[in-house]
Backbone as numpy.savetxt, mean C-alpha at the origin, in Angstrom:
# Nx Ny Nz CAx CAy CAz Cx Cy Cz
-44.83 55.78 -6.59 -43.77 55.37 -5.53 -43.90 55.85 -3.91
-44.93 56.58 -3.99 -45.12 56.89 -2.59 -46.11 55.70 -2.17
-45.77 55.04 -1.04 -46.34 54.04 -0.50 -47.19 54.64 0.86
-48.25 54.01 1.11 -48.78 54.35 2.36 -47.96 54.07 3.74
-47.64 54.87 4.81 -47.05 54.34 5.78 -47.40 53.14 6.34
-48.79 52.89 6.58 -49.36 51.48 7.15 -49.10 50.56 6.14
-49.14 50.64 4.86 -48.52 49.32 4.13 -47.03 48.96 4.07
-46.32 49.97 4.27 -44.88 49.81 4.34 -44.91 49.22 5.78
-45.12 49.64 6.89 -45.05 48.79 8.18 -45.62 47.49 8.11
-46.61 47.21 7.56 -47.24 45.83 7.17 -46.26 44.97 6.57
-45.68 45.60 5.49 -44.83 44.65 4.68 -43.54 44.56 5.44
-42.95 45.37 6.15 -41.84 45.16 6.80 -42.15 44.08 7.99
-43.30 44.33 8.71 -43.77 43.34 9.72 -43.55 41.76 9.12
-44.32 41.90 8.05 -44.28 40.36 7.32 -43.06 39.70 6.98
-42.14 40.65 6.48 -40.56 40.18 6.40 -39.84 39.90 7.52
-40.25 40.60 8.26 -39.56 40.30 9.86 -40.03 38.75 10.38
-41.35 38.55 10.17 -41.98 37.33 10.77 -41.38 36.15 9.99
-41.22 36.31 8.63 -40.74 35.27 7.87 -39.29 34.99 8.30
-38.58 35.96 8.46 -37.05 35.75 8.82 -37.18 35.27 9.87
-37.84 35.80 10.90 -37.89 34.77 12.38 -38.13 33.44 12.33
-39.16 33.32 11.55 -39.63 31.67 11.35 -38.49 31.01 10.70
-37.96 31.50 9.67 -36.91 30.69 8.94 -35.62 30.57 9.91
-35.31 31.36 10.82 -34.17 31.36 11.65 -34.55 30.42 12.81
-35.96 30.36 13.36 -36.23 29.41 14.26 -36.14 27.94 13.70
-36.68 27.70 12.44 -36.76 26.63 12.02 -35.25 25.90 11.75
-34.54 26.74 11.41 -33.13 26.46 11.19 -32.41 26.08 12.72
-32.80 26.61 13.73 -32.43 26.56 14.90 -33.01 25.12 15.44
-34.25 25.03 15.43 -34.75 23.70 15.62 -34.16 22.38 15.11
-33.84 22.47 13.77 -33.15 21.59 13.03 -31.76 21.22 13.50
-31.00 22.38 14.04 -29.74 22.29 14.24 -29.78 21.28 15.55
-30.83 21.74 16.70 -30.81 21.14 17.73 -31.28 19.72 17.86
-31.87 19.46 16.86 -32.34 17.99 16.75 -31.26 17.27 16.30
-30.64 17.68 15.15 -29.32 17.10 14.71 -28.18 16.68 15.88
-27.92 17.73 16.51 -27.01 17.54 17.71 -27.53 16.56 18.45
-28.82 16.61 19.07 -29.27 15.59 20.01 -29.38 14.28 19.46
-29.54 14.12 18.19 -29.25 12.81 17.63 -28.14 12.22 17.72
-27.06 13.07 17.14 -25.42 12.86 17.16 -25.12 12.26 18.69
-25.54 13.00 19.66 -25.05 13.00 21.18 -25.79 11.42 21.20
-27.04 11.23 21.21 -27.57 10.05 21.57 -27.16 8.79 20.94
-26.86 9.03 19.42 -26.07 8.04 18.76 -24.86 7.48 19.41
-24.17 8.31 19.77 -22.90 8.12 20.16 -22.83 7.64 21.75
-23.93 7.90 22.56 -24.01 7.49 23.77 -24.50 6.05 23.98
-25.16 5.70 22.87 -26.15 4.37 22.84 -24.85 3.13 22.76
-25.38 2.02 23.16 -24.48 0.84 23.15 -24.84 0.11 21.79
-26.05 0.42 21.23 -26.17 0.01 19.78 -25.47 0.33 18.63
-25.18 -0.77 17.91 -23.96 -0.23 16.67 -25.08 0.31 15.63
-24.12 0.93 14.81 -24.95 1.60 13.56 -24.76 0.50 12.46
-25.39 0.78 11.47 -25.24 -0.29 10.42 -24.05 -0.20 9.82
-23.24 0.65 9.71 -21.66 0.77 9.42 -21.16 -0.01 9.89
-21.21 0.21 11.33 -20.18 -0.73 12.30 -20.71 -2.22 12.25
-21.99 -2.49 12.03 -22.28 -4.05 11.77 -21.63 -4.45 10.55
-21.68 -3.75 9.56 -21.13 -4.17 8.34 -19.62 -4.54 8.48
-18.97 -3.68 9.21 -17.49 -3.66 9.31 -17.36 -4.90 10.36
-17.96 -5.16 11.21 -17.81 -6.32 12.19 -17.92 -7.45 11.25
-19.12 -7.82 10.61 -19.32 -8.88 9.73 -17.95 -9.27 8.86
-17.53 -8.19 7.94 -16.34 -8.07 7.32 -15.17 -8.68 8.14
-15.17 -8.18 9.32 -13.95 -8.46 10.11 -14.09 -10.08 10.67
-15.22 -10.29 10.92 -15.15 -11.61 11.45 -15.11 -12.83 10.43
-15.40 -12.61 9.10 -15.61 -13.27 8.09 -13.88 -13.49 7.55
-13.07 -12.32 7.49 -11.71 -12.56 7.26 -10.91 -13.13 8.42
-11.51 -13.15 9.96 -10.73 -13.96 10.69 -11.07 -15.61 10.43
-12.35 -15.60 9.93 -12.63 -17.39 9.68 -11.77 -17.69 8.53
-11.87 -16.91 7.48 -10.66 -17.21 6.36 -9.18 -17.40 6.73
-8.89 -16.58 7.83 -7.39 -16.64 7.99 -7.24 -17.72 9.09
-8.34 -18.12 9.74 -7.86 -19.70 10.55 -8.04 -20.74 9.77
-8.88 -20.81 8.68 -9.10 -21.90 7.80 -7.83 -22.05 7.04
-7.00 -21.36 6.47 -5.98 -21.52 5.74 -4.74 -20.71 6.38
-4.07 -21.32 7.14 -2.85 -20.74 7.33 -1.60 -21.10 6.86
-1.03 -20.39 6.16 0.10 -20.81 5.34 1.21 -20.96 6.36
2.27 -21.88 6.22 3.40 -21.98 7.02 4.38 -20.83 6.52
5.10 -20.18 7.45 6.10 -19.01 7.13 7.29 -19.71 6.55
7.61 -18.99 5.42 8.97 -19.55 4.81 10.17 -19.14 5.49
11.00 -19.81 5.48 12.12 -19.64 6.29 12.90 -18.28 5.93
13.42 -17.67 6.80 14.01 -16.31 6.32 15.40 -16.84 5.61
15.49 -16.13 4.39 16.56 -16.41 3.71 17.86 -15.88 4.21
18.92 -16.57 4.14 20.26 -16.52 4.71 20.88 -15.32 3.79
20.62 -15.37 2.46 21.26 -14.46 1.66 20.30 -13.61 0.71
19.44 -12.92 1.20 18.10 -12.55 0.44 18.77 -11.65 -1.00
19.93 -11.01 -1.06 20.40 -10.33 -2.31 20.53 -11.44 -3.19
21.51 -12.63 -2.73 21.73 -13.71 -3.71 20.53 -14.43 -3.95
19.56 -14.49 -3.36 18.22 -15.07 -3.85 17.72 -14.35 -4.98
17.94 -13.16 -5.00 17.31 -12.18 -6.11 18.23 -12.04 -7.12
19.47 -12.49 -7.14 20.22 -12.67 -8.13 21.17 -11.38 -8.29
21.15 -10.56 -7.10 21.82 -9.33 -7.29 23.29 -9.46 -6.92
23.61 -10.47 -5.85 24.96 -10.75 -5.62 25.30 -12.31 -5.61
26.39 -12.86 -6.03 26.43 -14.35 -6.13 26.41 -14.81 -4.77
25.92 -15.94 -4.61 25.37 -16.75 -3.42 26.71 -17.46 -2.89
27.05 -17.65 -1.48 28.03 -18.17 -1.18 27.81 -19.87 -1.46
28.88 -20.40 -1.69 28.88 -21.72 -2.01 29.12 -22.72 -0.66
27.92 -23.45 -0.51 28.03 -24.20 0.75 29.50 -25.22 0.61
29.96 -25.76 1.65 31.09 -26.81 1.71 30.69 -27.89 0.84
29.69 -28.60 0.83 29.34 -29.73 0.29 29.10 -29.70 -1.17
28.63 -28.22 -1.51 28.26 -27.99 -2.75 29.46 -27.41 -3.65
30.64 -27.23 -3.01 31.69 -26.74 -3.60 32.39 -27.45 -4.62
32.79 -26.83 -5.77 33.36 -27.74 -6.96 34.73 -28.05 -6.68
35.32 -29.09 -6.74 36.36 -29.50 -6.28 37.25 -29.53 -7.76
38.43 -29.32 -7.54 39.12 -29.49 -8.85 39.34 -30.90 -9.10
39.84 -31.19 -10.44 40.07 -32.65 -10.67 41.49 -32.91 -10.34
41.97 -33.91 -9.81 43.51 -34.13 -9.66 44.10 -34.51 -10.99
45.33 -33.60 -11.23 45.90 -33.79 -12.51 47.03 -34.72 -12.08
47.41 -35.24 -13.54 48.38 -36.40 -13.24 49.87 -35.53 -13.81
50.71 -35.71 -13.16 52.13 -35.06 -13.56 52.68 -35.50 -14.76
52.78 -34.39 -15.71 53.44 -34.68 -16.96 52.51 -34.45 -18.00
51.23 -34.45 -17.76 50.07 -34.11 -18.63 49.59 -32.46 -18.57
49.28 -32.16 -19.77 48.85 -30.81 -19.74 47.13 -30.46 -19.48
47.27 -29.34 -18.93 45.65 -29.08 -18.82 44.92 -29.17 -19.93
43.82 -28.89 -19.99 43.18 -29.09 -20.99 42.86 -27.39 -21.57
43.24 -27.06 -22.69 43.27 -25.74 -23.41 42.08 -25.69 -24.34
41.24 -24.59 -24.41 40.37 -24.24 -25.21 41.07 -23.30 -26.26
41.00 -23.91 -27.56 41.70 -23.12 -28.62 41.21 -21.59 -29.20
39.73 -21.42 -28.37 39.44 -20.12 -28.71 39.95 -19.15 -28.01
40.40 -19.58 -26.82 40.92 -18.55 -25.88 42.41 -18.42 -25.99
43.10 -19.47 -26.77 44.63 -19.00 -27.14 44.68 -17.74 -28.03
45.59 -16.99 -28.11 46.02 -15.95 -28.73 46.22 -16.56 -30.26
46.04 -15.83 -31.39 46.33 -16.18 -32.72 47.92 -16.04 -33.02
48.46 -17.13 -33.20 49.83 -16.94 -33.63 50.25 -16.07 -34.79
49.41 -15.98 -35.56 49.65 -15.13 -36.72 50.08 -13.62 -36.55
49.14 -13.11 -35.26 49.20 -11.68 -35.22 50.52 -11.34 -34.91
50.88 -10.06 -35.38 52.08 -9.39 -35.18 52.42 -8.69 -34.24
51.16 -7.97 -33.69 51.42 -7.06 -32.61 50.22 -7.30 -31.66
50.37 -7.18 -30.32 49.09 -7.50 -29.62 47.98 -6.37 -30.14
46.93 -7.05 -29.83 45.60 -6.31 -30.34 45.31 -4.90 -29.50
45.65 -4.84 -28.14 45.39 -3.71 -27.41 46.58 -2.45 -27.60
47.70 -2.90 -28.50 48.46 -1.70 -28.93 48.32 -1.37 -30.47
48.29 0.00 -30.50 48.24 0.42 -31.89 49.68 0.37 -32.50
49.70 0.36 -33.65 50.96 0.49 -34.53 51.49 1.75 -34.75
């Protein structure tokens, strides 16, 4: 386990040189990356991604100019169109009652008349 002091100092020297080399390599790589980023942002040339986005935007604009749908008229009653509320009846579409002749009875639907055989109303208990 006893090492020669000369071997020990040579080994520490080698490790230190490797560490300095690795740190220097990382520092140079970092500086080159930052310089590349700055130069790319400062240049007027578009990157590949920007070119693809510009082509897609121009083709979308071409399609939009070719087929221009007419805007639908704004609904007066959007809830009525969805069937949520009843639609207001236009004056020209209103249902007008038929004129009745005096002395005649209105038409009666037999299903809606109460049964004469019932002794008590149905909503009351005996």
